[in-house]
C-alpha positions in Angstrom: -17.7 181.6 16.8 -14.0 181.9 16.1 -12.0 179.2 14.3 -10.3 178.2 17.6 -13.7 177.8 19.3 -14.8 175.7 16.3 -11.7 173.6 16.6 -12.3 173.0 20.3 -15.9 172.0 19.5 -14.8 169.6 16.8 -11.6 168.5 18.4 -12.4 164.8 18.6 -12.7 164.6 14.8 -9.6 166.7 14.3 -7.6 164.6 16.8 -8.8 161.3 15.2 -7.8 162.5 11.7 -4.4 163.6 13.1 -3.9 160.2 14.6 -4.8 158.4 11.3 -2.3 160.6 9.4 0.5 159.6 11.8 0.3 156.1 10.2 1.1 157.6 6.8 4.4 159.1 7.9 7.9 157.5 7.8 7.4 156.1 11.3 11.2 155.6 11.6 12.4 159.1 12.5 10.4 161.1 15.0 12.1 164.4 14.2 11.5 164.0 10.4 7.9 163.1 11.0 7.4 166.1 13.2 8.9 168.3 10.5 6.7 166.7 7.8 3.5 167.1 9.8 4.4 170.7 10.6 5.3 171.5 7.0 2.1 170.0 5.8 0.3 172.3 8.3 2.2 175.3 6.8 1.5 174.1 3.3 -2.2 173.9 4.1 -2.1 177.4 5.7 -0.5 178.7 2.5 -3.1 177.0 0.2 -6.1 178.1 2.3 -5.1 181.7 3.0 -3.1 182.9 0.1 -4.4 184.6 -3.1 -1.2 183.6 -4.9 -1.5 181.1 -7.8 1.2 178.7 -6.7 1.1 176.8 -10.0 2.6 179.8 -11.7 5.7 180.1 -9.4 8.7 177.9 -9.5 8.8 175.3 -6.6 11.1 176.2 -3.7 10.6 180.0 -4.2 10.1 181.8 -0.9 6.9 183.9 -0.6 7.0 186.6 1.9 3.6 187.9 3.1 1.6 185.3 1.3 -0.2 184.2 4.5 -1.5 187.1 6.7 -0.1 187.3 10.2 -3.4 186.7 11.8 -3.3 183.0 10.7 0.1 182.6 12.3 -1.3 184.1 15.5 -4.2 181.6 15.5 -1.9 178.7 14.9 0.4 179.8 17.7 -2.5 180.0 20.1 -3.7 176.5 19.0 -0.2 175.1 19.5 0.4 176.7 22.9 -3.1 175.7 24.1 -2.5 172.1 23.0 0.9 172.1 24.6 -0.3 173.4 28.0 -3.3 171.1 28.0 -1.0 168.1 27.3 1.5 169.3 29.9 4.3 170.1 27.5 6.9 172.6 28.7 6.6 175.9 26.8 9.1 178.1 28.7 11.8 179.6 26.6 10.2 178.2 23.5 11.1 181.1 21.3 14.8 180.9 22.2 15.2 177.2 21.5 18.2 176.3 19.3 17.3 173.7 16.7 19.9 171.2 15.4 21.2 172.0 11.8 19.4 168.9 10.4 16.1 170.2 11.7 16.3 173.5 9.8 15.9 172.1 6.2 12.7 172.4 4.2 11.5 169.0 3.1 10.3 169.2 -0.5 8.7 165.7 -0.2 6.0 167.2 2.0 3.8 167.4 -1.1 3.8 163.6 -1.4 1.9 163.5 1.9 -0.8 166.0 0.9 -3.0 163.5 -1.1 -3.2 160.9 1.7 -3.7 163.7 4.2 -6.6 165.1 2.2 -8.2 161.7 1.9 -8.1 161.3 5.7 -9.6 164.7 6.2 -12.3 164.0 3.7 -13.1 160.6 5.4 -13.4 162.4 8.7 -15.4 165.3 7.2 -12.9 167.9 8.2 -13.5 171.2 6.5 -10.6 172.8 4.6 -10.1 175.6 7.1 -9.2 173.0 9.8 -6.7 171.1 7.6 -3.7 173.2 8.9 -4.7 172.4 12.5 -5.1 168.6 11.8 -1.6 168.5 10.5 -0.3 170.6 13.4 -2.1 168.2 15.8 -0.2 165.3 14.2 3.1 167.1 14.8 2.1 167.9 18.4 1.1 164.3 19.1 4.6 163.3 18.0 6.2 165.9 20.2 4.2 164.5 23.2 5.2 160.9 22.3 8.8 162.0 21.9 8.7 163.4 25.4 7.0 160.3 26.9 9.6 158.0 25.2 12.5 160.4 26.1 13.4 160.8 22.5 13.0 164.5 22.3 13.0 167.6 24.5 9.4 168.9 24.1 10.5 172.5 23.8 12.7 171.6 20.9 9.9 169.6 19.3 7.5 172.5 19.7 10.0 175.0 18.4 10.6 172.6 15.4 6.9 172.5 14.8 6.5 176.2 14.8 9.6 176.7 12.6 8.4 174.2 9.9 4.9 175.5 9.9 6.2 179.0 9.1 8.8 177.7 6.6 6.4 175.7 4.6 3.8 178.5 4.6 6.3 180.7 2.9 7.6 178.1 0.4 6.1 177.3 -3.0 5.6 173.5 -2.8 7.1 171.0 -5.3 4.5 169.1 -7.3 3.8 165.7 -5.8 5.1 163.8 -8.9 8.2 166.1 -9.1 9.4 165.6 -5.5 8.8 161.8 -5.5 11.4 159.3 -6.2 9.6 156.0 -5.3 8.6 156.6 -1.7 9.1 159.4 0.8 12.6 159.5 1.9 13.3 158.7 5.6 
């Protein structure tokens, strides 16, 4: 059974955990919450599929090739399948122009990793599914943004893909180093 088949089989638990995680986000800026969820997905891809010891590399450093391409391909299939199933427009997705404020890496993403891990543990989500739970959170926000006319779904999907890739290639900041008091909105 492939990972995507396993995700489909366990989708109700994955979706439930993704929904619970949404309540831990800023809840005041849909674009930022999509970016945070997507970056958490990328961070989980990096942690699960890289042999690199991240603790020995300075935070913010870009790691090329740390995550094998096959994991990006699986994530893209998951995202596209989710989008089509949920009637989100995917045409011209790879040529979407993102606003400048949607192109910045969010170092505070590591602040969300602990609460996210707790939710996954409570829902008995295996580590290999963590990137998909976080991606599902981002996708739920894209769908909500479409429904509320807050966001072009193609831009939301492109933003999701961009931030998954960016975070999967960026050494994260330690949780205590990136934190002021609370996550910035």
